[in-house]
N, C-alpha and C positions, 0 to 999 in steps of 0.2 A: 504494500500500500504506500502511496505517496500523496502529498498534499499539493494542490494547485497553488502557485505563488500569487495568483490574483484573487480568487474567490475563497480559497481555503478548503475546497471540496476534496475529499479523499477519493482517489481513483486507483483502480487495480492496474490499468495500463496507461501510465502517464506519457505525455509527449515531452521530449527534451528539445528545446529550441537550439538549433545549430549555431545561432548567432550570439544570443545572450547567455545560453546555458541554463535558463530557467526550466522549471517543471510545471506543466500545465495540463488542465483537463481538456476534453474535446472542444468545449466552447471557447477556450482561450488559447488554443494551440497555434492559431495563425498569428504571425508577427503583429498585424494591425490590431488584433484583439487583446494583446498584452503590452502594447506600447513598446515594442522591441526597439532597442537603440539601433539595431541594424537597419531600421527603416530610414534613419537619417543618412545612411550611406548610399541609398539607391541612386541619388543624383550626384554622388561624389566620384569622380573619375579615378580617385586614388583608392577606391574600395572595391565594390562588387565587379565593375566592368573593366577594371584596370589592375595591373599587377602591383600598383603602389610605387613603381619606379618611373612611370612614364607620364609626363604632363602634356602629351600631345593633344589630348582631348580638349584641354582648356584653350588650345590655340585655334579652335573652330575649324578643325580639319586641316590645319597647316602641317607642315613637315617638322615642326618643332618637337622638343621632347628628347628624352634620353635615347630613344630608338634611332632617331635621325642623327644624333650627335656621335654616337659610338658604334652604330651599326648592329646593335643587338636587338633581338626580338624580345621585348618585355611584356608582351600581351599574354593572355591565358594560353598555356601550353608551351610558351617560350622558355628559354634556358633560365631566366630569372623569375619565372612565375612561381616556382616552388617556394620561394621565400615568403610569398604572401600568406599570411596567417600562420607562419611557422618561425617567427623571429625568436621565440623562446628556445626552440631547438637550434636555431642558428647561433645564438649566444652560448648555448651549451657546447656546441661543436667548437666554437672559437676558444672556449675555456680549455678544451682538450688539446687543441692545436697549440695554444700558448704554453700549456703544461709541457708538451713535448719539446717546444723550443727552449723552455727553461732548463730541463734536466737532460735532454739528449743532444740538442743542437748547440746551445750556448757553450757547453764545456769544450766542444770541438774547436771553438774559436777563441779559446783562452779566457772564458768567463764562467768558471765552475760555480755551482751554487754556493752562496756565502761570500763570494769575492766582491770587491767594490764595484767592478764593472757589472756584475750580475744584479746587484742592488740598484744601480743607476738605470738599468734597462727595465727591470720588472717591478720595482716598488716605488711608491710615492713616499717620500721621506722628508723629515725636517731638515736634512742636510741640503737637499736640492728640490724644494717645492716648486721652483720655477721650471723644472723639466716638464713641460706641458704634456709630452707624450706619455709620461707615467700616469697622468690623470686617467687616461683611457686604458693603457696596457695593464695597470695594476688591478683593474676590475676583473680581468680575465686570467690573471696570474694567481697561482696558489702555492702555499708553502709546503704541501705534501699531498700524497694520494688520498689520505683521509679527509683533509680540508676540501679537496676537489670533490670527493665522493658525496659528502653531505650537502654541499651547495648544489651539485648536479642533481641529486634526488629532489631537493626542494624546487629547483627551477623546472625540472621535467614534469612534475605533477601539478604545481601551482601556477607556473608561468603561463601555460596555454589558457587557463581559465580567465586570467586577467586580460591576456591578449585578445581573447574572443569578446570580452566585455567592451574594451575600449578601441580595438583595432590595432593593427601592427605598427603603424606609424607612432601613435601615442604610447603604445607599449614600449617601443624602442626608446622614445624620449624619456619615459619614466625610468627605465632601467639604467640608461646612461647617466642621466642627470642625478638620480639618487645615488648611483655608484660613485660618481665624481664628488658629489657633495659630502657623502659619507667619509670618503678618504681625506678630503680637505678638512673636514670637521675634526677628524682624529688628529691630523697633523697640526691643525690650529690649536687644539687643546694642549698638545704636547709642547708646542712653542710657548704657549701661555704659562705653562707650569715649569718651563725650563728643562724639559726632558727631551731625549732623542727618541724618535719613533720611525718605524717603517711600516707601511700599510700595503697589503695586497689581498685580493680575494673579492668575490661577488657578494659577500654576506650583507653589505649595506643595501645593495640592490634587491637582494632576496627579501630583506626585512621590509622594504618598500612594497613589494608584492604582497607580503603577508598583511601589511597595514591596509592595503586596498581591499583585500578579501575580508578583513575584519569589519569593514564598513559595508561592503556590497553583498557578502555572503557569510555573515557572522555565524550562522548555524551549520556551516559546512562541517561534516564529521570527518575527522582524520584520526589516524592511529599513531600516537607518539611512540617512537621506537618500534613501530609496526605491531604494538601490543596494546597500549593504553588508549582507549577511545576518549575523545574530547572534541569540542568544537574548535574551529580555527581561531575564533576570538579568544577562547580560554588559553590555547597554545600561545597566542601572541602576547597575551597579558603576562603569562608566566615567563616567557622569554624576556619581555621588556623589564619585568621586575628584577630578574636576575642580572640583566645588563646594568640597570640603575644601581643596584647594590654593588656590583663590581666596579663601576665608575667611581662611586663614592668611596669605596674602600681603597682603590688605587690612588685617588686624588689626595686622600688623607694619609697616605703612606702606611697603610695597615699591613703591608706585606703580602697582599693577595694578587700581586702582579702575575698575570698568566700568559702574557704575550698575545692576548686576544683583543682586538680593537672594539671593545664594548661600546664606546661612545659613537663609533661609526655605525654600529647597529642601531643605536637610538636615533641618529640623524636620518638614516634610511627609513626607519619606522615612522618618524614624524612626517616625512614627506609622503609616505604611503597613506597614512591616516588622513592627512590634509587633502590629498587628491581623492581618496576614496569617499570622503565626506562630500566632496563637490559633485561626484558623479553618481552617488548611490541612488538618487531619485530617478536617474535615467536608465540604469542598467537592471533594476529589479534586484531581487535577493540572490539570484544566481542558483547554482546547483546546491542541493542540501546534503549530498553525500558524495565523497570521492570514491568512485568505483574503480578499483584497480584490477578488475577481472579481465580475462582475455577478450580481445576484440574491441576494447575501448581504449581510447588514448592513442598516442603515437602521432607522428607528423602526417599531414595530409599530402596528397600528390601535387603535381604541378597544376597551378591554376586555382587552388582552393585549399582551405584549411582542413585538417583532419577532424574527426568526431571526437568529442570529449564527453565525459559523463556529466 
């Protein structure tokens, strides 16, 4: 049994909207009957009818746009169409690629992990905050396989839900802006307290995603450590409370320094909560359960997003 997100009716065979992810009865299954945010994209050439990379439609049929400039087919079915609706997976793939560059490629060129050159390339630090490329690279770099694995799991399962709610372009902006702001926030705090710090990892951006979901789908059921059931809102509150405690302990010199950028987590979470509060009235409550069973989830094919629970 499931409950319709509009009228609250309990239905045995609910409809899951492929755009906003909500659960609806037969009377509200059509996008126009549940005020689906996807309706706003029907006249947007960057959404339904375009890959998100081509602005030629805006040119009134002219030859402008990325397709004419670089000679690539960016329409549905083209080589770039796969990325439409799949930016969460694109960012996950970038994290894996950068991880390989960190630990396999960089050492071959005289920059082994832990060396000054390695830090200058892959981490945002108090020593060189003006290295603008590290603002971006550090989001996709990670300190080890466990660090990458936990962030990858969160991005794989939660990222596509938010991307489906807001669209790929806004999701990409949320991910990158929150990731950069989180890193700069951690470095700024370290500079303020007179400490040295190096920041890397997508945790700040992941917390922004969790913050959005806490506002748009607060009752989404998840399993902490794949065992303990709770809502995504409860999980976010627990994580935020722990981060606040650790920031306070580290700032007061209580000996609880753990090498984890907890303040970066809070910056990302704040951005996510702020943005989620802005859009929650337009995207509905979203899915109420994260179904990790076979046949659900995974990236979509060229020209369209995959299905999500």
